C-alpha positions, 0 to 999 in steps of 0.5 A, a space after each residue: 527582493 525575488 526568491 529564486 529556487 535552487 537544487 544542490 547538485 551534491 546533496 540533491 536538497 532544494 533551497 531558496 535564495 533571496 537575491 536582488 535583480 542586480 546580484 542575480 547571475 553575478 553572486 555565487 550561490 551556495 547550498 543552504 544545506 551542505 555549502 556546496 557551490 555545485 547548484 542549479 536554478 530549479 524552474 517552478 511553474 508559473 500561474 496566470 491568474 484569469 478572471 471569471 469572464 476570461 475563463 468563460 470567454 476561453 471556454 466558449 472558444 474552445 468548446 464552440 462545437 459541442 455537437 455530436 459529443 453525446 456520441 463520443 465519450 472519449 471527446 466528451 471526456 477530454 472536454 470536460 477535463 479541459 472545462 475543469 481546468 479552465 474553471 480553476 476550482 478544486 473538483 471533487 474526485 468523482 470528476 476525475 473518476 468520470 472523466 477517466 471513464 469517458 476518455 477510456 470510451 465507457 458510455 455515460 449511462 454505464 458510468 451512471 449506473 456504476 456510480 449511482 450516487 454520483 450527482 449526491 442527495 436530491 435537491 430538497 432531500 429528505 425522506 418521501 415517507 
C-alpha cells in the first residue's frame, strides 16, 4: 500500500496515511494529530535513479562546449554546479564555496589564493625533510 503525505489545514502538522490505490480519493482522510478533516495532500519531490553511464552521457551532452570556460568564471561555476548535481554524490562544502565564488565572477587564481588548502593534502603526503 502506498504512503501519502498530508498537511492539516487546522494544526499545520504533517502526517502520512497508508491507502490502497482504490481507496485514494474515496476514503476520508483525517489529521492524525487533531482529527480534523480539513487536510490537503502534500506533494513530495521525486527522485530518479540514474546509472553511472546515464549520468556521464547526460554530462557529455550538457558540457560539449567547454571552449572558453577558462575565460568565463560565471559559466565555469554554472557548469561545475550542474556537473556536481549530475554526479549524485555528496560533495564537500568547499565545492559549494568555490562554485559560489566562480558564479559571482571571481577569478579561479584568486580563489586558489583565498583557499590555499583547497586540494587537501598533496598525494604521497608527509614531510619533505
